[in-house]
N, C-alpha and C positions, 0 to 999 in steps of 0.2 A: 160710190158704196153702195149705189141701189143693189148691185148683185147680191149684197149679202142681207139685206131686208128680210128674207124668208129664212135664213142660217139660224136652228132653234137654241133656247138661251147657254144648254149643255154646250154644244160644240162652240156657241159662241164665245164660251169662257175657254174651252180647252186649246180653241186656237189662238185667243187672244193672250192666252200666256207662254204658248210657243212662240209667238213675233216676240213678249216682252223678255224671254227669256235669250232670245238669239242676241240681243242689246245687252240685258245683265252680263252674258257669259263675255259677248264681246268686249265689254268695259274692263273687264277684272283680267281679261287673256293677257298673255305675254305679247301679243301680236297689237294691241290697241295701238291705236296712234291717233293725230290730231284729225284724220278724216274722220275716221271708225268712231272716234271719242264726241265727236260732233253729232254723229247721227245715231247713236245708242243715246245719249241722253236725253236728245230731243224725242225718239221714240217711248223712252222709258217715261218721261214725264207726258206724253199722246195718249199712251194707251193704260197706265194705271190711272190716270184723272178721269180717262172715259170708259174702260170696260164695263164697271159697275153698272154704267145707266145703261150700256146696249145689253148688257145680260137679262139685267130688270125689264127694259121696254127695248124690243128690237126696231121697232118704228123710229127712233129719234135719229134722224139722219144725219144730223150734224156730230152725233158722238161715232155713230158708225164712221163718216169722214173720217175723224179724226183717228180712230183705233185703226180703219185702214192705212192711214198715214204713215200713221207709226209703222205698222205690220211692214209697209210698204220699205222704209227707212232702214227696218232691221235687217230686211233681204240685202241692202245693199253692206253692212255691217259683215255679212259674212262674206261678201265679197271683198271689201276693203281692209278687213280686219279676219277676224275667224271668231268662232264659240269655243265653246273649251271641253272635259270629258263629260259634262254633264250629259250633251248630247250623245255622245256613246253607249255610255250609261243605260239611257232609256232605249234608243232602236236596240240595244240589245231583248230587252222587256219586251218590245214589240214584236221581234224577231219571233221570240217563242211565243210569245201570249200574242196573236197577232188581231185578237177583236179587240185589244186595248188599245185607245186613241193615243196617238204621239204626247199630244198635249197634257192628255191627266196623267201619262206616263212621268212627264215632265215636273208637273205639280207634285207627284207622292215623294220624287227624290229632293225636290226642290229646297227644302228648310235642312234638312240633314246635310245635304251638297253645300250649301252656301256656307252653313255653319262652321262645316271642316276649313275654310279656307278664314274664315272670320278667327277662330280658335287660334289658329295658326298665325294672325296677325299679317296675313299676306298681302294686303293693301288696305290699310283702314280707312286712309282718306278716300278711297273710291266706295266704298260701301258706305260710309259716312255721308257722300256727296250724293248717292242713290237716293238713301233716304228721305233727304231733303226736297229732292225732285219727284219722290212719290206722295210728299206732302206733309211731312215731319219735318217743320222748318229749323226747330229747335234741337233738331238730332245734335250728334254730340261724341256720339261711339258705333261701332260698326255693328255692335246688336240692333242698333234702331232700324237697318234695315230689316232683320228676319222681324221685328215686329211691324212696320210695314206689309213685309212681305204676306204674314199670317192675315193679317187685317186685309187686303186685297182679296186674298183665296178665301174669307169669311163673307165678304162683301160680296163675293161674286156665286157665294154657294158649293163651293169645292174643296174646301179645306178638311171634310172628311174623308177623300177618297183614301182607298186601300189597298194595296196590293192584291191582299186576300180575296179580295172581290173578281179578281180575274183568274185566279187559279196562280197565282205565284206564290210560292213556297221558299221559305229559307232554306230548304235542301238545296234549292237550284243557284243560289247567290253566286256559288263560286263558277258554276258554270257561265251564268250571264256575265258576273266580271271579266272573265277569261274569254268571253265572244267579245265584248264590247273594246277588249284591249290587242284584240287578234284581227278585227276588221274593221275597228277607227282608232287605232294609237293613235296616228297624227293630231289629233284631235287632244289627247293627252299631253304631246308636247307643248301645247299653248299654256296648259295651267302653271301659274307662277310657285307654286308648292305641288311638287310632284305627288301622284297617288299612289299609291300601293296597291296591288292586288287585296291583300286584307284591310286595307282603307276602304276599298269599292267596297268588300262586302261587309263591314261595318256598318 
């Protein structure tokens, strides 16, 4: 964790959310299993509880260690399980707008992306469990995950990120969605509810 002490707050937040989403996606993926679940849930807890601390105080070595640990576990999740199509969609955004940090793009997509699966009642129990891991002990509905996700983004100062700030325009959405499906379609196969290109654009 000492190697992360000089990472600026903004990039600490972006990379922290990237690591978080590896595990969130892994937990709702069709490829989730006993091993990936163990890694995902531990990572979600450690990252969500410690990321705001290191964003606001980069010298907090204890919190840095816990975020690094969660990030390491999230890397294992990608090997023993898999991420889902959120990563495909963001890689398309950063491919066409290379100044966009990967983690920032994921944050921009996240609320609408996970709400899609919540609205479809894809895996209600898993979203409720993640909300509890993130600190809402009385979570009882899948929407509680969105509440905790938004709170974490607000606590880390990244809730207001906009695609337009990086030059992304609605006219590009179809091109981006098609690129995501064409180049990283394998991750779409891990979605418990299939996403159409029109749903990606929306």
